[in-house]
N, C-alpha and C positions, 0 to 999 in steps of 0.2 A: 595302629590301624589308621589309614587315611580317612578324612571326612570330606564329603562333597558339600560345597557351599554354592549358594545362588545369589545373584545380584538383584537388588531392588532399586527402584527409582524413588523420588521424593514422596510418591503416593503409595509406596509399599507394593507397587506392581512389579512382577517379575520382568526384568529388563534384558534378559537373554544371556547373561554371564553365568558360566558354570566352571568351577575349577575345584581341584582337590587340594587340601592342605593337610599337613601333618598333625598328629594328635596333640602336640604341644604348641602349635602355632595359634596365635590369636585370630579371631575372625575379624577381617577388616570392616571398617564402617561401611554401611550400605550393602552388606552381605549377610546371609543367614545360613545356619546349618539346618537342613530340612530334607524331607523326602522330595523327590522330583516334582515340579509343578505339573498340572495336567497338560497333556500334549496339545489340546485344542482350546481355543478361547484365551481371553486375557485372565491371568491369574493374579490375585492379590493375596499377600500374606496377611492372615487374620490373627496372627499371634500364636496359634498352635497348628494351623493347617492352612492349605491353600483354598481360596474361594474363587470360583470361576464367575466373572462378572458378566451380566447381561449387557447388551449393546447400550441400553439407556444408562446403566451404572457406569460403564466405561466412558460414555460421552461427557460426563461431568468432569473428567480429568483432561479433556481436550483443550487446545489453546483458545478456541472460540466457543465458549459454553453458551453464549446467547448471541442474538442478532446484534445487540449494541456493541459487543466487543469486536465482532467481525466488521461492522460498519466503521468502527474506529480505526481498525487496521487498514481498511480500504481508503479512508480519507487520508491516512498517514502517507501512503505511497503516492496517491494522486496529488496531494498538496506538495509533496517533495518534487514531483514532476513539474508542476506549474511554478513553484517557487524559484526554479532555475532561471526563469524569465523575470518574474516580478521582484525578486529579492535584490536585483541589481539597481532598482530605482526607489526613490522616496515614495512613501505611501500616498502622499498628496498627488504626486505625478501619476501614479498608477490609477488613482481614483478619477483623474481627469482624462484618461485615455479615451473613453467613449465619446465625450464631447469634442475632444481634439480630433478624433477620427472623423466624426460627423462634419466638423468644420473643414478639415482637409479635403474630404470628398466633395463638399460644396464648392470649395475653391477650384478643384480640378474640373468640376462640372460647370463652373462659372455661374453658380446659383447662390453663392455665399452672401450672407448678410454682412453688414459692416463689422459687427462684433466678431464674426467668424474669421473674416479677413484679417482683422487686427490681431486675433489670437495667433494665427499662423505667421503673419508678418513679423510679429515681435520675436518669435523663435528664429525665423529666417534671418532677421537682422543680426541677432546675436551670433549666428553661425556663418554669416557672410554668404548666405544663399539667396536665390531669388524666391519669390512667393510661390511660383509654380513648382520649382524643384523641391522646395521644402514640403509642400503639400503632397507631391507625388511620393516622396520618401516616407512621410507619415502614413499615407494610404497603404503602401507596400508593407510596412511593419504591422499595421493594423490588420491587414488581411492574413498575414502569417499567424499573429496571435489569435485572431478569431477562429482560424482553422484549427489551431491547437485546442482552444477552449471547446469548440464544437465536438472534436474527437473525445476529449476528456469527459465532457458532459454525457455524451452517448455511452462511453465506457462505464462511467459511474452509474448511470441509470440501468444499464444491462446487468452490471454486477450486483447492484442492489436488489433487482428483481430475482436474480439467481440466489442471493443470500436469503431472501424472504422465503423462497421455495425450499431451501436446504433444511433438512430435518435434524442433522447431527453436527457436532463439532467437526468431525472428519469431513462431512459434506461441505461445511463452510470453509474449511482449510483448503479443500480441493478447488472450490470456486475462487478463492483468493489467489492460489498458486497460478491458476489459469489467467486470472485478471492481471497479475504481475507480469506474466509473459506477454500478454497483449500490450500492457503499458510499456514494456521494454521495446517492443516493436514500434509502437507509436513514437516513443522518445527517439529512437534511432532514426526514424523517418524525418524528424525535425532537428536532428543534430543535438539531441539532449541525452541525458543518462537517467536511469532509474535507480 
């Protein structure tokens, strides 16, 4: 007589697999011999019978059981996006970008202090560029990076607000899936990848 077996995930939740095995076949790991699980709701094998889980009980098995884990995931893909730019440079250089952009803008506007002119001139000399050309190149790069940072910051704040409002792990997962799609669009607009 054939036996019907059902698959379980690591939390002993019915994972959708159903098959029949012969009477002498062993039950594979992650499967059980049992009556059919209830047709509605999430069913967990309780050792002798299926137990239908409430939404709150099921939520504890989700990937983002709390706000902190969802925020961590969000920061992971956002940091990966911006790292495509910043990882190409030494940390000290990246930390100097705001001052360098300010100096370059002042050179372009012809309002630079001597220290700002010296900063841009030193770089221009090493590259064989004029002060004005080097300042213009720095300003162009700064504008692109600032546009990316503004978009990423806006995305992060919007996603964080949605994560705070999310009530379940499934809700948080949906927010993050949508955010990753938005991040992919943003990355593509700037020639980056997610």
